[in-house]
C-alpha positions in Angstrom: 120.7 180.6 85.3 117.6 178.4 84.8 115.1 177.1 87.4 111.7 175.3 87.8 109.5 174.6 90.9 111.8 171.7 92.1 115.3 172.8 91.0 117.6 175.3 89.4 121.0 175.6 87.7 123.4 178.4 88.8 126.0 180.2 86.7 128.7 177.6 87.5 126.5 174.7 86.2 125.7 173.3 89.6 122.3 171.7 89.7 120.2 172.1 92.9 117.0 170.4 94.1 114.5 172.1 96.5 113.6 170.1 99.6 111.9 170.9 102.9 115.3 171.3 104.4 116.4 173.7 101.7 118.3 173.3 98.5 120.5 170.3 98.0 123.2 169.9 95.3 122.2 167.3 92.7 125.3 167.4 90.5 127.3 169.5 88.1 126.4 170.1 84.4 129.0 171.6 82.0 127.8 170.4 78.6 124.7 172.0 77.1 122.2 174.5 78.4 120.8 174.8 81.9 117.4 173.7 80.6 119.0 170.5 79.4 120.7 170.0 82.8 117.3 170.3 84.6 115.6 168.1 82.0 118.3 165.4 82.5 117.8 165.2 86.3 114.0 165.5 85.9 114.2 162.4 83.8 116.1 160.7 86.5 113.3 161.6 88.9 110.7 160.2 86.5 112.8 157.0 86.4 112.6 156.8 90.2 108.8 157.3 89.9 108.5 154.5 87.4 110.8 152.2 89.6 108.7 152.9 92.7 105.5 152.2 90.7 106.8 148.9 89.5 107.9 147.9 93.0 104.5 148.8 94.4 102.9 146.6 91.8 105.2 143.7 92.5 104.6 143.9 96.2 100.8 144.0 95.7 100.4 141.3 92.9 103.3 138.9 93.2 104.9 136.7 95.9 108.0 138.9 96.2 109.7 138.0 99.5 109.8 140.7 102.2 113.6 140.5 102.2 113.9 141.2 98.4 111.3 144.0 98.7 113.2 145.6 101.5 116.4 145.5 99.5 114.7 147.1 96.5 113.2 149.8 98.8 116.6 150.6 100.4 118.2 150.9 96.9 115.7 153.5 95.8 115.8 155.3 99.1 119.6 155.7 98.8 119.1 157.4 95.5 116.5 159.8 97.0 118.6 160.5 100.1 121.6 161.3 98.0 119.6 163.8 95.9 120.4 162.4 92.4 117.2 163.7 90.8 115.2 166.9 90.5 111.5 166.6 91.6 109.3 166.1 94.7 111.7 163.8 96.6 109.6 164.1 99.7 106.6 162.5 97.9 108.8 159.6 96.8 110.1 159.1 100.3 106.4 159.1 101.5 105.5 156.4 98.9 108.5 154.3 100.1 107.3 154.7 103.7 103.9 153.4 102.8 105.5 150.6 100.8 107.5 149.6 103.9 104.3 149.4 105.8 102.7 147.3 103.1 105.7 144.9 103.1 105.7 144.6 106.9 101.9 143.9 106.8 102.5 141.2 104.1 105.3 139.7 106.2 103.0 139.4 109.2 100.2 137.9 107.0 102.6 135.4 105.6 103.9 134.6 109.0 100.3 134.0 110.2 99.5 132.0 107.1 102.6 129.8 107.6 101.6 129.3 111.3 98.1 128.3 110.1 99.5 125.9 107.5 101.8 124.4 110.2 98.9 123.9 112.6 96.8 122.3 109.8 99.7 120.0 108.8 100.2 119.0 112.5 96.5 118.2 112.8 96.6 116.2 109.5 99.7 114.3 110.5 98.3 113.5 114.0 95.1 112.2 112.3 97.3 110.0 110.0 99.2 108.6 113.0 96.0 107.9 114.8 94.5 106.0 111.8 97.8 104.1 111.2 97.8 103.0 114.9 94.2 101.7 114.5 95.1 99.9 111.3 98.1 98.3 113.0 95.6 96.2 115.0 93.5 95.2 112.0 93.3 91.7 110.6 92.0 92.9 107.2 95.4 92.3 105.7 94.8 93.4 102.2 92.6 96.4 102.7 94.5 97.6 105.8 97.8 97.2 103.9 96.5 99.2 100.9 95.2 102.0 103.3 98.6 102.2 105.0 100.3 102.7 101.7 97.9 105.4 100.8 98.5 107.1 104.2 102.3 107.2 103.4 101.5 109.0 100.1 99.3 111.5 102.0 102.1 112.1 104.6 104.6 112.8 101.8 102.3 115.5 100.4 102.1 117.4 103.7 104.5 120.2 104.8 107.2 119.4 107.4 106.8 120.6 111.0 109.6 121.6 113.3 112.2 118.8 113.4 111.3 117.5 116.9 107.5 117.3 116.3 107.9 115.9 112.8 110.3 113.2 114.0 108.1 112.2 116.9 105.0 111.9 114.7 106.9 110.0 112.0 108.3 107.6 114.6 104.8 106.7 115.8 103.6 106.4 112.2 106.5 104.2 111.2 106.1 102.1 114.3 102.4 101.5 113.5 103.3 100.4 109.9 106.1 98.1 111.2 103.7 96.5 113.8 101.1 95.8 111.1 103.7 94.3 108.8 105.1 92.1 111.6 101.6 90.8 112.5 100.8 90.2 108.8 104.0 88.2 108.3 103.3 86.2 111.4 99.7 85.5 110.2 100.8 84.2 106.8 103.7 82.3 108.4 101.2 80.6 110.6 99.0 79.7 107.6 102.1 78.2 105.9 102.9 76.3 109.1 99.3 75.0 109.3 99.5 73.8 105.7 102.8 72.1 106.5 101.3 70.4 109.6 98.4 69.3 107.5 100.8 67.8 104.9 102.6 65.8 107.6 99.3 64.6 109.1 97.9 63.5 105.8 101.1 61.7 104.9 100.6 59.7 108.1 97.0 59.0 107.2 98.0 57.9 103.7 100.6 55.5 105.2 98.0 53.9 107.4 95.4 53.8 104.6 97.9 52.0 102.3 98.8 49.6 105.1 95.1 48.7 105.5 94.2 48.3 101.8 94.8 44.5 101.7 93.0 43.8 105.0 90.1 41.2 104.9 88.8 42.3 108.3 86.0 44.0 106.5 84.0 45.6 109.4 86.9 46.9 111.5 88.9 48.1 108.6 85.9 49.9 107.0 85.2 51.6 110.3 88.9 52.6 110.5 88.8 54.0 107.0 85.8 56.1 108.1 87.8 57.4 111.0 90.8 58.1 108.7 88.5 60.1 106.4 87.2 62.1 109.4 90.8 62.8 110.4 91.6 63.7 106.8 88.9 66.4 106.8 89.9 67.6 110.2 93.6 68.0 109.1 92.9 70.9 106.9 94.4 71.6 103.5 98.0 71.0 102.7 100.0 73.0 100.2 98.4 73.0 96.8 101.3 71.1 95.2 100.9 68.2 97.7 97.2 68.1 98.3 96.1 66.3 95.1 98.8 63.7 95.2 98.1 62.8 98.8 94.4 62.6 98.2 94.9 60.3 95.2 97.0 57.9 97.3 94.6 58.1 100.2 91.5 57.5 98.1 93.4 54.9 96.0 94.2 52.8 99.1 90.5 52.9 100.2 89.5 51.9 96.7 91.7 48.8 96.8 90.1 47.8 100.1 86.5 48.5 99.3 86.8 47.0 95.9 88.0 43.7 97.5 85.2 43.9 100.0 82.7 44.6 97.2 83.9 41.4 95.5 83.2 39.4 98.7 79.9 40.9 99.3 78.5 40.6 95.7 75.1 40.1 97.1 75.0 43.8 98.0 75.1 44.8 94.3 71.4 45.7 94.4 72.0 48.0 97.4 75.0 49.5 95.7 72.9 50.1 92.6 70.4 52.1 94.7 73.4 53.9 96.3 74.6 54.9 92.9 71.2 56.4 92.1 71.3 58.4 95.3 74.9 59.6 94.8 74.1 60.6 91.2 71.3 62.8 92.6 73.7 64.2 95.2 76.3 64.8 92.5 73.8 66.7 90.5 72.8 68.7 93.6 76.5 69.5 94.2 77.1 70.5 90.5 74.4 73.2 90.9 76.8 75.0 93.3 79.0 75.9 90.4 80.1 78.3 89.4 81.1 79.5 92.9 79.7 83.0 93.5 79.5 82.8 97.4 82.4 80.8 98.7 81.2 80.5 102.2 77.7 79.4 101.2 79.1 77.0 98.6 81.5 75.4 101.1 78.8 74.9 103.7 76.3 73.5 101.1 78.9 71.1 99.7 79.8 70.0 103.2 76.2 69.2 103.9 75.9 67.3 100.5 79.1 65.4 101.2 77.9 64.3 104.7 74.8 62.8 103.1 77.1 61.3 100.4 79.3 59.6 102.9 76.3 58.2 104.8 75.0 56.5 101.7 77.7 53.8 101.3 79.4 52.3 98.3 78.3 52.1 94.7 79.1 49.5 92.0 82.9 49.6 91.3 82.6 50.3 87.6 80.3 53.3 88.3 82.3 54.7 91.1 85.0 56.7 89.1 82.4 58.6 87.2 80.1 59.6 90.0 82.9 60.3 92.4 84.7 62.2 89.7 81.7 64.5 89.5 81.8 65.2 93.2 85.5 65.6 93.2 85.3 68.1 90.3 82.9 70.2 92.4 85.1 69.9 95.5 88.2 70.9 93.4 86.4 73.9 92.0 85.5 75.1 95.6 89.1 74.4 96.7 90.4 76.4 93.7 88.1 79.3 94.7 89.6 79.1 98.2 93.1 79.1 96.8 92.2 82.1 94.6 90.8 84.0 97.6 94.0 83.1 99.6 96.2 84.4 96.8 94.2 87.7 96.6 94.7 88.2 100.3 98.4 87.3 100.2 100.2 90.7 100.0 103.6 89.2 100.3 103.3 87.1 97.2 101.7 89.9 95.3 104.5 92.3 96.4 107.1 89.8 95.1 105.3 89.5 91.7 105.0 93.3 91.5 108.7 93.8 92.3 109.7 91.3 89.6 107.4 93.1 87.1 109.0 96.5 87.9 112.5 95.1 87.5 111.7 93.6 84.1 109.9 96.8 83.0 113.0 98.9 83.9 115.2 96.4 82.0 113.0 96.7 78.9 112.9 100.5 79.1 116.7 100.6 79.4 117.2 98.3 76.4 114.9 100.5 74.3 117.0 103.6 75.2 120.2 101.7 74.3 118.7 100.6 70.9 117.7 104.2 70.1 121.2 105.5 71.0 122.9 102.8 68.9 120.6 103.6 65.9 121.3 107.3 66.3 125.1 106.6 66.4 124.8 104.5 63.2 125.7 101.3 65.0 123.0 99.0 63.5 124.8 95.8 64.4 124.7 96.7 68.1 121.1 97.9 67.8 120.1 94.5 66.2 121.9 92.6 68.9 120.1 94.6 71.6 116.8 94.2 69.8 117.1 90.4 70.1 117.8 90.8 73.8 114.8 93.1 74.1 112.5 90.4 72.6 113.6 88.0 75.3 113.1 90.5 78.1 109.7 91.6 76.7 108.6 88.0 76.7 109.6 87.6 80.4 107.8 90.9 81.2 104.6 89.8 79.4 104.7 86.5 81.4 105.3 88.4 84.7 102.4 90.8 83.9 100.1 87.9 83.3 101.1 86.3 86.6 100.5 89.6 88.4 96.9 89.7 87.0 96.2 86.5 89.0 96.7 88.6 92.2 93.9 91.0 91.1 96.1 93.7 89.5 
């Protein structure tokens, strides 16, 4: 028979462990000496010590879930309760009890942390909704649209709330975005409608101007042309593709009339020569507005110069194209600056250009992958064919990217 402070082996080879409740059978040992039997079950005890130590470390230093920790604790406790080792089993049970307390404490901490994160997420999402609802009333179409897109990205990065709360907040958020989009579409549709109305109005003015170009009622017709010019300016700008053509026809009809009148009133040549000098000075003053750096100021300044220009009267016919061409060049530059500003604030057109660019980029990337696969498979003929197709798609992509740059990115 052999024994130590925590266990013994009797004459039959039965191994016992000493506990506060008395000796408990650990197992039976028939091969080897009693000392070897005790050593074997003491090693099993040391194994439990190591296992508990590792679990304590995991609970303390990792994000081991409370459920997994509890499962591991119960596994070890079963071995202790079934007395499969020789050693201070009560001490191991005490360590497991403390470990349970630690796991429970961490569970409560995580529960509190999750509740805090949920409250923070709720506060953040409510703030996003409030801002989105304010932006929905904005008329800063470009900046507000960009901000709303940024808010969506922020929303996606936040944790979900309970389904009911999350759905209610998202409904308000989505409704705000939809309201802004609807107002923006209506705004640009109204601009398009205004340009169409301007085109129709200017076509009527052109028709009347062309009908009057052969009139010999000099005074009344000249007065009417001045009224038509005022109506032209009041009509606003038509679509870009129509504006220049309508203007050329309108101005051309006036040129025919005023040229005929100039022939009749040749004695006014001296006055027209002086007019030319004044208009050349005004043209020079207008040219100083270029390049346009402040669109609003340039537009106002040109309007003031043009009013003085219109008040001067006609110049000699042969000098008119040059001096008027100088003024028209300045006016066109200002108009182009207006068009560029309009394009920069037209998110619908920019979105279409960006969408086309994305589709072309996807097609180019797909073709490159197919070419690599064909090369890897040894199918050079297919790879060469796909390479030619890639050249065409790449050219279209480069053109689309260049067009996208006109929208400011």
